[in-house]
C-alpha positions, 0 to 999 in steps of 0.5 A: 500500500502506498503511503498517503499524505495531506495536500492543499488544493486552492479552489475558487472561494465558495466552490469547495463542496462542488470541487470535493464532489467532482474529485470523488466522481473523477477518482471513481471514474478513473479507478484511482480510489486507492490513491485517495483518502479523505477530502475535507473542506476547510473553514477558511474558504478557498481551500480543500484538503486532500489525503492522497498518494501523489500520482501524475495522472491524479494531480493533472486530473484534479488541477483540470477541474473547473474552479480549481487553481491547483495544489499549493506549491513551493518552487514548483513542487507540491507541498505535503502538509506535516 
């Protein structure tokens, strides 16, 4: 089993729940359920927390969702929360 970590996805404020539901459907449709754990809306609008195993296909699919600005990065690298 691949180890999952928590990552922050920046989304359009007010679209957190919609993006969360789209991610769930996208993951199921692509058969990538084993790469995703929990998905949480944050009390601070504009962010969604995703417990996942980093995978290029999954990252590109999620970042392609409407109202999604992408994962939080530092120097081009997706940042894992501690």
